[in-house]
C-alpha positions in Angstrom: -26.0 45.2 -41.2 -23.9 46.0 -38.1 -26.0 43.5 -36.0 -25.4 40.8 -38.6 -21.7 41.4 -38.6 -21.7 41.2 -34.8 -23.5 37.9 -34.8 -21.0 36.4 -37.3 -18.0 37.6 -35.2 -19.6 36.1 -32.0 -20.1 32.7 -33.8 -16.4 32.8 -35.0 -15.3 33.6 -31.5 -17.3 30.8 -30.0 -16.0 28.3 -32.6 -12.4 29.3 -31.8 -13.1 29.1 -28.1 -14.6 25.6 -28.5 -11.7 24.3 -30.6 -9.2 25.7 -28.1 -10.9 24.1 -25.1 -11.1 20.8 -27.0 -7.4 20.9 -27.9 -6.5 21.7 -24.3 -8.6 18.8 -23.0 -7.1 16.4 -25.5 -3.6 17.6 -24.6 -4.2 17.3 -20.9 -5.8 13.8 -21.3 -2.8 12.6 -23.3 -0.3 14.1 -20.9 -2.0 12.5 -17.9 -2.2 9.1 -19.7 1.5 9.3 -20.5 2.2 10.3 -16.9 0.3 7.4 -15.5 2.0 4.9 -17.9 5.4 6.2 -17.0 4.6 6.0 -13.2 3.3 2.5 -13.7 6.5 1.4 -15.6 8.7 3.0 -12.9 7.1 1.0 -10.1 6.2 -2.3 -11.8 9.1 -4.7 -12.5 8.8 -8.0 -14.4 11.0 -11.1 -15.1 10.2 -13.9 -17.5 11.9 -17.4 -17.3 11.7 -20.0 -20.1 12.3 -23.7 -19.5 15.4 -24.6 -21.5 14.3 -28.2 -21.7 11.2 -27.9 -23.8 11.5 -24.1 -24.6 7.7 -23.9 -24.0 7.1 -23.8 -20.3 7.6 -20.3 -18.9 7.0 -18.3 -15.8 6.5 -14.5 -15.6 6.7 -12.6 -12.3 5.5 -9.0 -11.9 6.0 -6.9 -8.8 4.6 -3.5 -8.1 5.9 -1.4 -5.3 3.0 0.8 -3.9 4.9 4.1 -3.6 3.1 7.3 -2.8 3.6 8.4 -6.4 2.0 5.2 -7.8 -0.9 5.3 -5.4 -1.7 8.9 -6.2 -1.4 8.3 -10.0 -3.6 5.2 -9.7 -6.2 7.1 -7.7 -6.4 9.9 -10.2 -6.5 7.4 -13.1 -9.5 5.7 -11.5 -11.2 9.0 -10.8 -10.7 10.1 -14.4 -12.0 6.8 -15.9 -15.1 6.7 -13.6 -15.8 10.5 -13.8 -15.8 10.8 -10.0 -16.4 14.0 -8.0 -13.8 15.3 -5.7 -15.6 13.7 -2.7 -15.8 10.3 -4.5 -12.1 10.5 -5.2 -11.4 11.3 -1.5 -13.6 8.4 -0.4 -11.8 6.0 -2.8 -8.4 7.2 -1.6 -9.3 6.9 2.0 -10.6 3.3 1.6 -7.7 2.4 -0.6 -5.1 3.6 1.8 -6.9 1.8 4.6 -6.8 -1.5 2.7 -3.1 -1.0 1.9 -2.3 -0.3 5.6 0.4 2.1 4.4 0.8 3.7 7.8 2.3 0.5 9.1 3.2 -1.7 6.2 5.1 -1.7 2.9 2.6 -3.2 0.4 3.8 -4.9 -2.8 1.5 -6.4 -5.5 2.8 -9.7 -6.9 1.5 -11.4 -10.0 2.5 -14.8 -11.3 1.7 -16.0 -14.9 2.6 -19.6 -14.7 2.7 -21.5 -18.0 4.7 -24.3 -16.6 4.6 -27.0 -13.9 2.2 -26.6 -11.1 3.4 -24.2 -8.4 3.3 -25.0 -4.7 4.1 -21.9 -2.7 2.6 -22.5 0.7 3.5 -21.3 3.2 4.1 -18.3 1.0 5.7 -16.1 3.7 9.0 -18.1 3.4 9.1 -17.7 -0.4 10.1 -14.1 -0.5 11.9 -11.5 1.6 12.5 -7.7 1.4 16.0 -6.4 1.8 16.2 -3.0 3.3 19.7 -1.7 3.7 21.7 -4.7 4.7 18.9 -6.5 6.6 16.3 -9.0 5.4 12.7 -8.8 6.5 9.9 -11.5 6.3 6.4 -10.8 5.3 4.0 -9.6 8.0 1.0 -10.7 6.0 0.0 -11.8 2.5 -2.9 -12.9 0.3 -3.5 -16.5 1.5 -4.5 -17.6 -2.0 -0.7 -17.8 -2.6 -0.7 -20.9 -0.4 -2.7 -23.0 -2.9 -1.2 -24.8 -5.9 -1.9 -23.2 -9.2 -1.1 -22.9 -12.9 -2.0 -19.8 -14.9 -2.4 -16.4 -13.3 -2.4 -15.6 -9.7 -1.9 -12.2 -8.0 -2.3 -10.5 -4.6 -0.7 -8.2 -2.1 2.1 -9.0 0.3 3.0 -6.8 3.3 6.4 -6.1 4.9 7.1 -4.1 8.0 7.6 -0.3 7.7 8.9 0.2 11.2 11.4 -1.7 13.4 9.5 -4.0 15.8 11.7 -3.1 18.8 12.7 0.5 18.3 9.8 1.8 16.1 12.3 3.3 13.7 11.2 4.0 10.1 13.0 1.2 8.2 13.0 3.3 4.9 14.5 6.4 6.4 17.8 7.2 4.7 17.5 4.1 2.4 18.1 4.5 -1.3 16.6 1.3 -2.6 14.9 -1.9 -1.5 15.1 -5.4 -3.1 12.4 -8.1 -3.2 14.0 -11.5 -3.5 12.2 -14.8 -4.2 13.4 -18.3 -3.3 14.6 -20.3 -6.2 12.3 -23.1 -5.0 9.2 -21.3 -6.3 9.4 -23.2 -9.6 11.8 -25.5 -11.5 11.5 -23.1 -14.4 13.8 -20.6 -12.7 16.5 -23.3 -12.6 17.9 -22.4 -9.2 18.0 -18.7 -9.8 16.6 -16.2 -7.3 14.2 -13.8 -9.0 15.0 -10.3 -7.7 13.4 -6.9 -8.1 14.8 -3.5 -7.0 13.1 -0.1 -6.5 14.6 3.3 -5.8 12.7 4.6 -2.8 14.8 7.5 -1.6 12.3 10.1 -2.9 9.2 8.2 -1.9 7.2 10.1 0.7 3.9 8.4 1.8 3.1 11.4 4.0 2.1 13.3 0.9 -0.9 11.1 0.6 -2.3 12.1 4.0 -3.4 15.6 3.2 -6.7 17.5 3.2 -9.8 15.5 4.1 -8.1 12.2 3.8 -5.6 13.2 6.5 -8.4 14.5 8.8 -10.2 11.1 8.5 -7.1 9.1 9.2 -6.3 11.4 12.1 -9.8 10.9 13.5 -9.5 7.1 13.1 -6.1 7.2 14.9 -7.4 9.3 17.8 -10.5 7.1 18.2 -8.2 4.0 18.4 -6.0 5.8 20.9 -9.0 6.9 23.0 -10.3 3.3 23.1 -6.9 2.0 24.2 -6.6 4.7 26.9 -10.1 3.8 28.2 -9.0 0.1 28.4 -5.8 1.1 30.2 -7.8 3.2 32.6 -10.2 0.4 33.4 -7.3 -2.0 34.0 -5.5 0.5 36.3 -8.8 1.2 38.2 -9.2 -2.5 38.7 -5.6 -2.8 40.0 -6.1 0.2 42.3 -9.3 -1.3 43.6 -7.4 -4.5 44.5 -4.7 -2.5 46.2 -7.3 -0.5 48.2 -9.0 -3.7 49.3 -5.6 -5.2 50.4 -4.8 -2.0 52.3 -8.2 -2.3 54.1 -7.6 -5.9 55.0 -4.1 -5.2 56.3 -5.3 -2.2 58.3 -8.2 -4.3 59.8 -5.8 -7.0 60.9 -3.5 -4.4 62.5 -6.4 -2.9 64.4 -7.3 -6.4 65.6 -3.7 -7.0 66.8 -3.6 -3.6 68.6 -6.6 -4.6 70.7 -5.1 -7.8 71.9 
């Protein structure tokens, strides 16, 4: 009788434990989903224009600023959906950061949903600028598909400089917000208006992404590139030194000849 009672108590305990774990999992999943959605909303902006002539033609523009918070949330969301291991998540993050070129660039995802006249955006690098502080910056690179005419949906990444070309200064240091401004010539649907998006970036810290194994891999890549450059510099200097030594030898030889005359 005592044994039977013990078995019943164990079963009740296991049932309670299972329910508790299930509830915690559901709660955590819901909290993470809400967290990702809120992060997505914070860094994705959108504008929609409707042609006042026919009230049918319209253009929607969406822009997502790839902040450290957004990249981390997106990485964890992908890991959760795909049931990745920690190593698989680190590999994805490493490749993702490499594609974004976050160490040198400010990447922004742009999406057009054009239900109006054909759009001709090439060359696309003159169609948008990023305002940082009181200065305007042109794109360094962009998805070349934006150069081709289109209707319907088209999206891709654009890249703006993260550092001053001359001084090497971090352009975002001490800056509270940035603005992405499009030319009014992108479409007649905008009717001469300049589509504009703004993000608060004062708390954005990309360095948080470069931690652990990911940081070590990027540091290894950086050092290998540095080593390759140093070897090239060394080869060039050795070639220059060889040329100088040969000239010294030639001059000395001529001096010796003159001394014998």
